[in-house]
C-alpha positions in Angstrom: -26.0 25.7 -15.2 -23.7 28.3 -13.7 -21.4 30.8 -15.4 -17.7 30.3 -14.7 -15.9 33.6 -14.8 -12.2 34.1 -15.8 -11.2 34.8 -12.2 -12.4 31.3 -11.1 -11.0 29.1 -13.9 -10.2 30.8 -17.2 -12.1 32.0 -20.2 -15.8 32.5 -19.6 -17.8 29.4 -20.5 -21.2 28.0 -19.6 -20.7 24.8 -17.6 -22.4 22.8 -14.9 -20.4 22.9 -11.7 -20.0 19.2 -11.6 -18.3 16.4 -13.5 -21.6 14.6 -14.2 -22.4 16.1 -17.6 -22.3 14.5 -21.0 -19.3 16.5 -22.1 -17.3 15.9 -18.9 -18.1 12.2 -18.8 -16.7 11.9 -22.4 -13.6 14.0 -21.4 -12.9 11.9 -18.3 -13.4 8.7 -20.3 -11.0 9.9 -22.9 -8.4 10.9 -20.3 -8.7 7.5 -18.5 -8.9 5.3 -21.6 -6.1 7.0 -23.5 -3.8 6.9 -20.5 -4.7 3.3 -19.8 -4.0 2.1 -23.3 -0.7 3.9 -23.6 0.5 2.7 -20.2 -0.7 -0.8 -21.0 1.7 -0.7 -23.9 4.5 1.0 -22.0 4.3 -1.2 -18.8 3.7 -4.4 -20.8 7.3 -4.0 -21.8 8.4 -3.8 -18.2 6.8 -7.1 -17.3 8.2 -8.7 -20.4 11.7 -7.3 -19.6 11.5 -8.9 -16.2 10.3 -12.3 -17.5 11.1 -12.8 -21.2 13.5 -10.5 -22.9 16.6 -11.7 -21.0 16.0 -15.1 -22.5 14.8 -14.1 -25.9 17.1 -11.3 -26.8 20.1 -11.6 -24.4 20.5 -15.3 -23.7 24.2 -15.4 -24.5 25.1 -13.0 -21.7 24.3 -15.4 -18.8 21.4 -14.9 -16.3 22.8 -12.0 -14.3 24.0 -9.9 -17.2 21.0 -10.8 -19.3 18.7 -9.4 -16.6 20.8 -6.2 -16.4 20.7 -5.8 -20.2 17.0 -6.4 -20.3 16.4 -3.7 -17.6 18.8 -1.5 -19.6 16.5 -1.6 -22.6 13.6 -0.8 -20.2 15.5 2.2 -19.0 16.0 3.4 -22.6 12.2 4.0 -22.9 12.2 6.0 -19.7 15.2 8.1 -20.8 13.2 9.0 -24.0 10.1 10.1 -22.0 11.4 13.6 -21.1 12.2 14.0 -24.8 8.6 13.0 -25.7 7.3 15.3 -23.0 9.3 18.3 -24.4 8.4 17.5 -28.0 4.7 16.7 -27.6 4.4 19.4 -24.9 5.7 22.1 -27.3 3.1 21.2 -29.9 0.4 20.7 -27.3 1.0 24.3 -26.1 1.2 25.6 -29.6 -1.4 23.6 -31.5 -3.7 22.2 -28.8 -4.0 19.3 -26.4 -6.3 17.1 -28.6 -4.3 16.9 -31.8 -1.1 15.9 -29.9 -2.9 13.2 -27.9 -4.2 11.5 -31.1 -0.7 11.4 -32.6 0.9 10.1 -29.4 -1.6 7.2 -29.2 -1.1 6.2 -32.8 2.7 6.3 -32.4 2.6 4.1 -29.3 0.2 1.5 -30.9 2.5 1.1 -33.9 5.7 0.7 -31.8 4.1 -1.9 -29.4 2.7 -4.0 -32.2 6.1 -4.1 -34.0 7.7 -5.3 -30.7 5.2 -8.2 -30.8 6.4 -9.0 -34.4 10.1 -8.6 -33.7 12.4 -11.6 -34.6 14.6 -13.0 -31.8 18.4 -12.8 -31.5 18.6 -16.4 -32.6 16.8 -15.5 -35.8 18.5 -12.2 -36.9 21.4 -11.8 -34.5 22.4 -8.5 -33.0 19.8 -6.6 -35.1 17.1 -8.0 -32.8 18.2 -6.2 -29.5 19.1 -3.1 -31.5 15.6 -2.9 -33.0 14.1 -3.7 -29.6 15.9 -0.6 -28.1 14.8 1.6 -31.0 11.1 0.6 -30.6 11.4 1.0 -26.8 12.7 4.6 -27.4 9.7 5.3 -29.7 7.4 4.0 -27.0 9.1 6.3 -24.5 8.7 9.3 -26.8 5.0 8.5 -27.4 4.1 8.0 -23.7 6.0 11.1 -22.9 3.3 13.1 -24.7 0.3 11.2 -23.3 0.2 11.9 -19.5 0.5 15.7 -19.7 -2.2 16.0 -22.4 -4.5 13.6 -20.7 -4.2 15.4 -17.4 -4.8 18.8 -19.0 -7.8 17.7 -21.0 -9.5 16.8 -17.8 -8.2 19.5 -15.5 -8.7 22.4 -17.9 -12.3 21.4 -18.6 -13.2 20.7 -14.9 -14.8 23.1 -12.3 -12.1 24.6 -10.1 -13.3 22.8 -6.9 -13.0 19.4 -8.6 -9.7 19.8 -10.6 -7.8 17.3 -8.4 -10.3 14.5 -9.0 -10.7 15.2 -12.7 -6.9 15.2 -13.2 -6.6 11.9 -11.4 -8.4 10.1 -14.3 -5.2 10.2 -16.3 -3.4 8.9 -13.3 -6.0 6.1 -12.9 -5.2 5.1 -16.4 -1.6 4.2 -15.5 -2.4 1.5 -12.9 -5.4 0.3 -15.0 -3.0 -0.1 -17.9 -0.6 -1.9 -15.7 -3.4 -4.2 -14.4 -4.4 -5.0 -17.9 -0.8 -5.7 -19.0 -0.1 -7.9 -16.0 -3.3 -9.9 -16.5 -2.5 -10.3 -20.2 1.0 -11.6 -19.5 -0.2 -13.8 -16.6 -2.7 -15.4 -19.0 0.0 -16.4 -21.5 2.3 -17.7 -18.8 -0.2 -20.5 -18.4 1.3 -21.9 -21.7 4.1 -24.4 -21.5 7.4 -22.5 -21.0 8.7 -23.3 -24.5 5.6 -22.0 -26.1 5.5 -19.0 -23.9 9.0 -18.0 -24.8 8.6 -18.9 -28.5 5.4 -17.0 -29.3 3.0 -16.7 -26.3 4.7 -13.5 -25.0 3.9 -11.8 -28.3 0.1 -11.9 -27.9 -0.3 -9.1 -25.4 1.9 -6.8 -27.6 -0.2 -7.6 -30.7 -3.4 -6.8 -28.8 -2.3 -3.2 -28.6 -3.6 -2.4 -32.1 -7.1 -3.3 -31.0 -6.9 -1.2 -27.8 -5.7 1.8 -29.8 -8.6 1.6 -32.2 -11.0 1.7 -29.2 -9.2 4.6 -27.6 -9.2 6.6 -30.9 -12.9 6.3 -31.2 -13.3 8.0 -27.8 -10.5 10.5 -28.1 -11.6 12.0 -31.5 -15.0 13.0 -30.1 -13.5 15.2 -27.3 -13.4 19.0 -27.7 -10.3 21.2 -27.1 -10.0 22.7 -23.6 -11.6 26.1 -23.0 -8.4 27.5 -21.4 -6.3 26.7 -24.5 -9.1 28.1 -26.8 -9.0 31.3 -24.9 -5.2 31.4 -25.2 -4.9 30.8 -29.0 -5.2 34.5 -30.0 -2.7 35.8 -27.4 0.8 36.7 -28.5 2.3 34.9 -25.5 1.0 31.6 -26.8 3.4 31.9 -29.8 6.5 31.9 -27.6 8.7 28.7 -27.2 7.1 26.9 -24.2 10.3 24.8 -23.4 12.5 27.9 -23.1 9.9 29.7 -21.0 9.7 26.7 -18.6 13.5 26.4 -18.4 14.2 30.1 -17.9 11.0 31.3 -16.1 9.9 28.3 -14.0 13.1 26.2 -13.3 12.2 26.0 -9.5 8.7 24.6 -10.3 10.2 22.1 -12.7 12.9 20.8 -10.3 10.5 20.6 -7.3 7.9 18.7 -9.3 10.6 16.3 -10.7 11.9 15.5 -7.2 8.4 15.0 -5.8 7.4 12.8 -8.7 10.6 10.6 -8.6 9.3 9.2 -5.3 6.1 7.9 -6.8 8.0 6.0 -9.5 10.7 4.7 -7.2 8.0 2.4 -5.7 6.9 1.3 -9.2 10.5 0.5 -10.3 11.5 -1.3 -7.2 8.3 -3.3 -6.5 6.6 -3.9 -9.8 9.7 -4.4 -12.0 12.8 -5.3 -10.0 10.7 -7.0 -7.3 8.9 -9.2 -9.8 12.3 -10.3 -11.3 13.8 -10.8 -7.8 11.0 -12.9 -6.3 10.8 -15.1 -9.5 14.5 -15.7 -9.5 14.1 -16.9 -5.8 11.7 -19.5 -7.0 8.2 -18.0 -6.7 5.7 -19.0 -9.3 5.5 -16.5 -12.2 1.8 -16.6 -12.6 1.2 -16.2 -8.9 3.5 -13.3 -8.8 1.8 -11.6 -11.7 -1.6 -12.1 -10.2 -0.3 -10.6 -7.0 1.0 -7.6 -9.0 -2.4 -7.3 -10.5 -4.0 -7.1 -7.1 -1.6 -4.4 -6.2 -2.7 -2.4 -9.3 -6.3 -2.6 -7.9 -5.1 -1.2 -4.6 -3.5 1.8 -6.3 -6.7 2.5 -8.3 -8.6 2.7 -5.1 -6.1 4.9 -3.2 -5.5 7.2 -6.2 -9.2 8.1 -6.1 -9.1 8.6 -2.3 -5.9 10.8 -2.6 -7.4 12.9 -5.4 -10.7 13.5 -3.5 -8.9 14.4 -0.3 -6.7 16.9 -2.2 -9.7 18.8 -3.4 -10.8 19.1 0.2 -7.6 19.8 2.1 -5.0 20.5 -0.5 -2.4 18.6 -2.7 0.5 19.0 -0.3 -0.9 17.6 2.9 -2.1 14.4 1.1 1.2 13.9 -0.7 3.2 14.5 2.4 1.2 11.8 4.2 2.0 9.4 1.4 5.7 10.1 1.4 5.9 9.6 5.1 4.2 6.3 4.9 6.4 5.2 2.0 9.6 5.9 4.0 8.3 4.1 7.1 7.3 1.0 5.2 10.3 0.8 2.9 12.2 -2.0 4.7 9.1 -4.1 5.6 8.0 -4.1 2.0 11.5 -5.1 0.8 11.7 -7.9 3.4 8.4 -9.3 2.1 9.8 -9.3 -1.4 13.0 -10.9 -0.3 11.0 -13.7 1.3 10.8 -15.3 -2.1 7.2 -16.3 -1.8 4.1 -15.3 -3.7 2.2 -14.4 -0.5 5.1 -12.2 0.6 5.2 -10.4 -2.7 1.5 -10.0 -2.7 1.5 -8.2 0.7 4.4 -6.1 -0.5 2.8 -5.1 -3.8 -0.6 -4.3 -2.2 1.0 -2.2 0.6 3.5 -0.4 -1.7 1.0 0.4 -4.4 -1.7 1.5 -2.0 0.8 4.1 -0.6 1.8 5.0 -4.1 -1.8 5.8 -5.0 -2.1 8.3 -2.1 0.7 10.3 -3.6 -0.3 9.7 -7.2 -3.9 10.8 -6.7 -3.1 14.6 -6.3 0.0 14.5 -8.4 -1.5 15.4 -11.7 -3.2 18.5 -10.4 -0.1 19.3 -8.2 2.2 19.4 -11.2 -0.2 21.1 -13.6 -1.0 23.9 -11.2 2.7 24.9 -11.0 2.7 26.2 -14.6 0.6 28.8 -16.5 -1.7 27.6 -19.4 0.6 28.8 -22.2 3.4 26.4 -21.1 1.4 24.0 -18.9 1.6 21.0 -21.3 5.4 21.4 -21.6 6.1 22.1 -18.0 3.9 19.3 -16.5 5.0 16.8 -19.1 8.7 17.5 -18.7 8.6 17.3 -14.9 6.5 14.2 -14.9 8.4 12.3 -17.6 11.8 13.2 -16.1 10.5 11.9 -12.7 9.6 8.6 -14.3 13.0 8.4 -15.9 14.8 8.7 -12.6 12.2 7.0 -10.4 11.2 4.0 -12.5 13.6 3.9 -15.5 16.8 3.5 -13.6 15.8 1.9 -10.2 15.4 -1.7 -11.5 19.0 -1.7 -12.9 20.3 0.2 -9.8 18.6 -2.2 -7.5 20.1 -5.2 -9.4 23.5 -3.6 -9.1 23.1 -2.8 -5.4 22.1 -6.4 -4.7 25.3 -7.7 -6.3 27.4 -5.1 -4.5 25.8 -6.0 -1.1 26.1 -9.7 -1.7 22.3 -10.2 -2.0 21.4 -8.0 1.0 18.5 -5.5 0.6 20.0 -2.9 2.9 21.4 -0.6 0.1 18.2 -0.9 -1.9 16.2 0.2 1.1 18.5 3.1 1.7 17.9 4.4 -1.9 14.1 4.0 -1.3 14.1 6.0 1.9 16.4 8.7 0.5 14.0 9.3 -2.5 11.1 9.9 -0.2 12.9 12.2 2.2 13.9 14.3 -0.8 10.3 14.2 -2.1 8.9 15.5 1.2 11.3 18.4 1.1 10.3 19.3 -2.5 6.6 19.1 -1.6 7.1 21.4 1.4 8.9 24.0 -0.8 6.2 23.9 -3.5 3.2 26.2 -3.4 -0.3 24.8 -2.8 -2.4 25.0 -6.0 -5.8 23.8 -4.9 -7.3 27.4 -4.9 -5.1 28.7 -7.7 -6.6 30.6 -10.7 -5.6 28.7 -13.8 -6.0 31.7 -16.1 -2.6 32.9 -17.3 -0.7 35.4 -15.2 0.4 38.5 -17.0 
């Protein structure tokens, strides 16, 4: 065991300089499982929006408008995520990371289960889509509090030289949740279409309550982070974190938001709009979902690689390499999606999500290291959740609109993609490197 001093990490604590201790394994498992379960719930909705909700809740609008309306409800959850980040971030910085994470998980589980029980428009009329939007907003608020807390639970417990890899466990939960959600929906698409639309799509939503129970058993056993414990008695910790972020760290917030938007542009365009587009062109639903699942495996692998590299050479160099690759491969990936074939979509999804993982791996540590401990939950959550709103929440609807505007041509969609990554590269270059930063609060 070695002693970690305040100048290296934060408050003085006895801790093995590795992640392979009983405490750290439990912390990393909690970070991963909690994030996976919440993102299972949140991204399950995205797949259902692409394949089901247009028919079940917006059938009277016609195919094109139904798809747009369905993606609109998807965007509502993303719009709510910054609100959740600010709300849960405030209490996470005031009361502690652990308590807030328990509340966010319970909130998400209840909302997702209720979506699975929601009557259709044919049964209760306009109340159905209204309730769907309300529950989607609750999902957005809940997941808005998850990521920041999950990242900080791992990062603030970890040895300084392994913070990037530890923080990536929360990021790994996202694609793992997406993989689980995709496989769950793919399984029920094997039902006849009438049964799938009548009740089969509900099964993955109802499974949420079981997953939440598993996650709670792990999360309740995790200790509060030493950095927050050392902060509790300080007067600064009683200030309003949101105001401090907005007035003291606006540059960090904006740069992190722009950098993060790039990661979620890929998610919105490939795994949501791309699924809807390729299925509309005649590709088999189950085959497309299986291809999407393979893409989720690719991002899991490259997220680990990106995080590990960031602990060796820094967050910025790794993320810049990912943004460059994403810009170069934008049009080839979109052309593969536009082929209308399962194999084309599979190649697109694997390539796109592998690149996404390179950026995503260091991103948790990159964002968290931009803010002091006393406002880290709020700052990191607000930046990340705002990025998901712009990057993933709006891009499916924007892409659908641009395709109509361009007469079915992908040129405009590709332009938006490239522009997002050029902006992200600029933001990363203007940000400070945090790999060797002291996480103890600055005076």
